[in-house]
N, C-alpha and C positions, 0 to 999 in steps of 0.2 A: 764206604762204610757205612750209606743210608740204606743200600739194595740191603743190607737185613734185617730190613723193615719192612714188612709184607704192604702189597699192595691197600689191605684191606683198612688199614691202619686212618690211610687216606680216604676212604669210600666213608667209614667209620667216622672219622674229623665232619668231613661234608654233609653228612645226612642226619647229625644228629640235635636233638630237643635243640628249640631255642629259646631266646633273654625272654624279657618283660611282654605279656601281648600286646599290649601296647608303643612298645620301643624304651628304647634303653635313656629318651628326655622325659616321654611321658608322667603327670600326674594326673592320677584317677583320682573322682570323686563319687561320694555318695551320702546324700542326706535321709534321713527317714524323719518328718514330718508327721510328727503324732497330736491329733487336741486331744487333751482330755477335760474334766469338770473343775479341773484346779490349774488352767494352764499349761502351756504349750512343751511338748518333749520332743529335743533332737538327741536323734544318731548320728554323727558326722564321723565319717572316714575320710580317708588320705590313703590313695595305695600311691606312693612312692620309686619308681622304677631306677634303673642303676645310678648314671650320672644325677637327679639332684637325690639321691640319696648319699652320695659319697660327698654333695655339697653340705648339708643338710651337719651331714656325722662333723666334719672337717668345723663347721661355725660353733657347734656345738662342743667341739676340743672332748671328743667320746671315742673311741672306738667302739668295731662293734661285736668284736666278741669280749668287753670290758663287761663290770659290773652291773646284774639289770637294775639295780637299785639308783644308779645312775644314769642309767637310761631311761627310764621312765619318770626319775625328775624332770631330764630335762625337756620328754617329748609333752608332761604335763604345763610346760613352761613355755613353747611350742604351740599346744592346743590354747591357752588364752591371749596367743599371737595371732591364730589363726581365725580365733573366736570375734576378733574383733573386724575381720575382712569379710565376717557375714551382716547383711544391712537387714534389720527384723524392723518392721512397722509396722504394728497391732493400732487398728485406727488412724492411720497417718502419722502416727509418733512414733519416732525409733526409740527401741529396746535392745538395751544389752544381753545376753545372753548368759548365764552363768553355767562355767565347767563343773562338774561334778565328778566325774570320773574318766581317767586318758589312762589308754591300755596302749603300746607299742611289741610289733614286732618284728622283727629280723632275719632275713634269709636269706641264703646264697642265688645269684642273680647270676650273668654272664658272666664269664672270666674270673672269676674269683673273688667277684663283686659282688657287693650288698644291694636289697632292694629291702622295702619298711613299709610297712602298712602301721599306720596311727588313728586310734580311731578314739573318740569322746560320748560323753553323755553331758548334753546341755539342757539348762530350763529356764525357762523364758515364764517372767509373770503375766499372766495377759487373762483374762475375760474373755467367756464367749464373744465372738464378732468378727471381723476382718483382718488376714494378716496377710503382708507381703513379704517376700523370701530371696536374698539376691545372696549370692558367693562367688566375692570377688577375689577369694586364694588364687592365686596360678590360675587365672582366667587364658591369658593366653595361651597357657602347655596344654598338649595334646596328650589326650586319654580318653576314659572312661567317665562319662559326667553325668550321674543317673541322680534323678530324687524321686522319691516315695513317698505318697500323701495315706495317713489311717485317720479313723477314729481310735480314740480309747476308750476305755470305762465314763461309761455319764454322759459322753458328746458326739452328736451327731451332726454327719457335716454335711453342709448345704451346697457348698462350689469349691471346687477341688480341680486344679490346673493336670494333677501329674493324676495315676491310680495307685493303690496297695500292692499291684505287684509287683515283687521284685527279677528282676533279671540278672544278679550277679550274687547274690548270696551276698552283700554287706561289701563287694571286691574281692571275695573271698575265692570265687570262682564264674571266670568269665563263661559266656554260651560259646559252643563251639563250631557252632553256625558261620559260617565264612559268608554268608550272605547277608545277614544281620547287622545292620548298620548299629556303629555304640550310638546310644543316646549323647546328648551334647548337653543338658538343664543342664541351667544356673540359678534360675529363675522360676518362683510358683508363688501362687496364691490359690489359700483356701477363709474359709468360711463356717463355723460352726456353733449349734446350740447346744446348752447344757439341760438334760433332761434332769426329773426329779429323782431320776431311779436311775440304774446301770442299765442298759436293755442294749441288743447286740447292736454293732455300726452298721448304718445303712452304707450300704454299697454305691458310689458315686461316680459316675463316668465323667471321666478327662475330660476336659474342654480343651479347644483348641488355645494355644498358649507360644507368643515367638522367644524363641529360645537362641540364645548363641549357638552359632554352627562351625565348625572348620574343620578340615579334612583327616583325617586322623586312620591310625591302620584299622583294618581290619579284628576283631578278637576271633581267636583259633583257626587265622589263616593260614596257609602256611608259608613258613618262614622263608625271607628274600634269601634266595642264593648268597653265599661267602658270608654270613652274620655269626656273628662270636656269638655262640649259646651256652647254657646254662649245662654244666657236665659234657662239653665237647674234650676233645683232643690236648686241645692250644689251654684251655681251663683249668683242666688236672694237671697239664704239664707247668703252668704255673705254678700248682700249689705244692710240687716237688721239694724235698729237703735237699737233694742234688742233682745237677742237668749234667750229662756226659758231653761226651763232643758229637756221641751217634743220637741218642735224643736231641741235642741243639740243631743237629744239620733235621734231623726230622720234623722239627716244629715250625724249621723255618721254610721246608717245603708246604707242608700242610698250610701255613700264611701264604706261602705264594699264591696256592691254590685257591684258598680265601678271598683272596685279592682281584684272582682271573676269573670266577664267580659271583663276586658281588662287582665284578666291570660289565658280564654279561646279564645282569640285570637293567632293568628300563631305566633310562636315563646316563647319567655317565656322558653323555655327547657324542654320542655313534653315529646319530645321523648329522653331524654338522662337523665331525672329522669327515666325513665321505664325501660329503659337501664340498665343504674347499679345498679339498685336494683331488679332488675332478674337476671342479672349478678351476683351480688356479694351476692345473697341469704340473700337479705335483710331481715329485719322483720319491724312488725308495726311501732314499737319503732322507727327503721332510720328512716322509710318515713317522720313518724312526727317530726324529728328532723331538716331533712331536710330541710322542709317545714317551720320550725320554723328560721332556720339561711338564708335562702333564704329572709323572711320578716326582720331581724335584719339588714343585710347588704342592702337592697333596701333600708330603709328606713333611714339608717345612708346614702346612695348616695346623695338621693335626697335632705336630709337636708343641705348633705355640695355642692353639683350642687346649692342649693338655699344662700349661704351664698358664693359662689363666685360669683353668678350674682350678688348681692348687693353689696356686695364691692371692685368686684375687676375685673366687667365685662372692666374697662377701659386696666386692661393686659389681660386679657383671655377672650377669647369668650365662653359661653358656648354650641353653637351649637356644637367647636371643640373640647372640653371638653367631649360632647356625644360619640360622631365618636371615640376620642380615648380610652374612658373607652371599647366603643364596639369592636376595635382592641384588646383590652387586656381581656378584657374578653372570647371573641372566641378561644384567642392563650391560653389561662388556659385551656378551656374545652380540646382544643386539647390535653396539656401535661397531662392534668389527664390520657385518654382516652389513650397516648402512655403509661403512666405508666403500668394502669393498663390490658393492652395489654403484656408488658413487665414481668407484672407479672404471671399472668393468665399462659403463654405462656413456664412458668421455669424460662425464661433468669434473673430474680431476685432473684428468691427462691432456686435456687441451685436444682431445678429437681422435686421442689414441684408441678409446676404448681397450674391449675386450679382446682385442686381437693382440696385445701382450701377455708374451706368456709366463714369465718369470715369474718367482714364485714372494712378495714380501717379507720380509724377514721380519720385519714390526707384528705384522698381523697375523704371522703365526705363532710367534712369540704371546702375541695377546689372548690370542683363542685360546693356546697352551694353560694359560696362568689362569682364565676362566673358568676354566673346564675343570682344574685340579686344584681350586680353593677351596671351596666346601667340603671339612672334611669331614667323612661315612664315621658312624655312632662306632661300627666294629673295630675301628680301629683306633679310637679313642679310648676303646675299652680295653683291648689289648695294652697302648702303653700306661694308661693310669694302673690296672691290675698289675704291672710287673713294676711299677714305681709302689706302690704298696707293699709288693713283697721281698722291697730292696732290691731290683732286679733289677735298674734304669736299663743301665748297655745290653741288656737281653731282649727288653721293652721296644727300644729301639733298632734292634734287628729287625725283628719280628716287624716292627711298621716299615721297615725298607724294602723286606719282606713282600710282604700287604700290599704295598705300594707296586715292587715290580711288579709284582701279579696283577694289577689294575691294567698298569702300564701295558702292560706286554700284548695284551686283551685288544688295547685301544689298537697298536703298532700295528696287529697280525691283522686289522679291519683294515687300516690304511694302505698295508700292503696288497692283502686279498680285491680291495677296489682296483688299484691303480695296474695287478696283475690280471683282473678283468677285461680292464678297458684296454690296455693294450693285445686284447683277445680279439679286439673286434677286428671284423676282414678289412683289408684294404681298397673299397669299391672308389674308384676312381670316379673323385671331385667333391666324396662328401665330406673330406676333412674340410675342404675349404665353404660349404655349403652353407646358408646363411643357420640351417637348425643347429649346426653343430659349433659354430660362432656363440649360438646363445646362451650353451650350455654354461659358461662362468658365469654371466647374468642369470640367468635361470638359479644357478645354486649360491650367489651371493643371498638372493631372493628368499628360498628353504634356510639361511643361517640365520636372515632377521625373521622370519613366521617363527620358527622354532623359537628364536629367542626372547620374542614375544609374549609366546605361549608359557616357556618357562618361566620368566617375570611374572605372569599374571597368579602364577600356581604359586611362587614365592610370598609373594604380595599376598594373599589367601592366607 
């Protein structure tokens, strides 16, 4: 039945526009600090990607397409809470900002899910002098974090840690330059004087200021392969009133393709899979088993994270849970690598060392679980979107298809590595050489090194 749908559907689905430019878990910040003769004005905005928007709307108990007045009321109350997360000191004394106006805008993101931007105008009663500012809201979340400092009527800046040039138009237009690093400013300092009459603000060159930094996606960059995106085929499919059998099969095929392309992106343990199978004298059966275990683990992890997001988001943040799982996964890979290294060097098997050719079932399962326990955002988006439109069963099928696509690539890599190894020439005596027998030890060392690198990235 799927043959009635042209290949162009797949190509279109896999090459469409992407979701939030900073990632599905991100929260971007924008703060404009304007010194005036009467005090300090703040324009504060947060741009929430699909997952934090989903969590916040559920916390508020409102729907994105509900009455605008109800959404604005909830946003105003939330801005009051966020204002408490802004630490502002005037002359060393803490001062609370007063919220004057709040607006909220909800728009469509990836997979029929919503993204939200909330902006507020705040004021601080402060005379001329020195002010320090720190934004502590969602500080651990990845995102664009921009601070702009300017002088308003009747004020002249004498010191500013950031300049007056805006880069994102208040989080409404992210730069398209993929080589431009996103700002990570959450702290600022400024000082100003009040003139007797209003005059043109003096431009002050920014001075060096330590800022909190963390790795984030590049704005305007080409989307990761296999990423569910706004307006793509699966997003449109989930929004249809009726889904025929043919459309269902087409959706599963596209989800499978998403998973396969996602697996071909950097990461996902491809190096580890190859190193393990080569060093362990693995067979095709082991490669298939490894891919199957990754599929099962990945499906369970995404489903579990979806349940946490749906029912426990007020206690556990999905983004933090993903980070924690990333650390556990990476650390587990290190432990498996160390165990294999000790075994293959003879420390754990009383001198038999790496001449043993059998693959350990325990290490195989541990490696597969470690590689599949970190859920990818796109799979979570698919599941949550299906649940939100009351198509949970279809969402689970899409999730399984996505995971099968991911596992098929890992299986293919494993089989390809083993096939290539079997093509090596049968040179007399070389398989008994010291170099050939050292391969298992070297492969275990590779697993340890890659695991340590992954752990370091996860901890950052």
